[in-house]
C-alpha positions as CSV (number, residue, x, y, z in Angstrom):
1,E,-0.5,-0.4,0.1
2,A,2.8,2.6,1.0
3,A,4.5,1.6,-2.4
4,A,0.9,2.5,-4.1
5,A,0.7,5.9,-2.0
6,A,4.0,6.6,-3.3
7,H,2.8,6.6,-7.5
8,T,-0.4,8.3,-6.5
9,A,0.6,12.0,-5.7
10,P,3.8,12.9,-7.5
11,G,6.2,15.1,-5.1
12,S,4.3,14.0,-2.3
13,V,6.4,11.0,-0.7
14,S,6.3,10.3,3.0
15,Q,8.4,10.8,5.5
16,Q,8.6,6.6,6.2
17,S,9.0,6.3,2.6
18,K,12.0,8.8,2.4
19,K,13.6,7.6,5.6
20,E,13.6,4.0,3.6
21,M,15.0,5.3,0.7
22,V,17.9,6.7,2.9
23,Q,18.5,3.9,4.0
24,V,18.3,1.8,1.7
25,M,20.3,4.4,-0.5
26,G,22.9,4.4,2.1
27,A,23.3,0.2,2.2
28,K,23.8,0.4,-1.4
29,N,26.6,3.4,-1.3
30,E,28.2,1.1,1.5
31,L,27.9,-2.5,-0.9
32,V,29.6,0.0,-4.1
33,S,32.6,1.1,-1.9
34,L,33.5,-2.3,-0.6
35,I,32.9,-3.7,-4.1
36,L,35.7,-0.6,-4.7
37,A,37.7,-1.6,-2.2
38,Q,37.7,-5.4,-3.1
39,D,38.2,-4.2,-6.7
40,L,41.5,-1.9,-5.8
41,E,42.6,-5.3,-4.3
42,I,42.8,-7.5,-7.0
43,L,44.2,-4.5,-9.2
44,S,47.0,-4.5,-7.4
45,M,47.4,-8.1,-6.3
46,I,47.3,-8.8,-10.1
47,E,50.2,-5.4,-10.4
48,R,52.0,-7.3,-8.3
49,A,51.6,-10.8,-10.1
50,K,52.6,-9.0,-13.2
51,S,56.1,-7.1,-11.6
52,N,56.8,-10.4,-10.7
53,I,56.3,-12.6,-13.7
54,I,58.5,-9.3,-15.6
55,K,61.2,-9.8,-13.2
56,E,61.5,-13.8,-13.4
57,L,61.6,-13.4,-17.6
58,R,64.1,-11.1,-17.2
59,Q,65.8,-13.7,-14.8
60,V,65.4,-16.2,-17.4
61,S,66.8,-13.7,-20.7
62,T,70.0,-13.1,-18.0
63,S,70.4,-16.5,-17.6
64,K,70.4,-18.0,-20.8
65,K,72.4,-15.2,-22.4
66,A,75.1,-16.0,-19.8
67,V,74.9,-19.7,-20.6
68,G,75.3,-19.0,-24.5
69,A,78.4,-16.7,-23.8
70,Y,79.5,-19.9,-21.5
71,H,79.0,-22.5,-24.0
72,S,80.2,-20.1,-26.4
73,G,83.4,-19.5,-24.6
74,D,84.3,-23.1,-23.1
75,S,83.9,-24.3,-26.7
76,A,86.4,-21.6,-27.7
77,N,89.2,-22.8,-25.1
78,K,88.6,-26.3,-25.8
79,L,90.0,-25.1,-29.6
80,D,92.8,-23.5,-28.4
81,E,94.0,-25.8,-25.5
82,K,94.3,-28.6,-28.6
83,A,95.9,-25.9,-30.9
């Protein structure tokens, strides 16, 4: 009935309805804030994981270069020793 009464006369919303709307909007705003906070936390975790992956890829690349240089240098040393 309260909802029907609110629709019958535009601009004449009861005080009780206004209070309920304010409470519901407050609850909605609180949920939105919680979702946004969780969203930021998730994005932060993704950013940290991304940074770690980039670091690991750089280390692997550096290690591959070092191993490649070692192997190529090692072969040259063996040839010099044989000569």
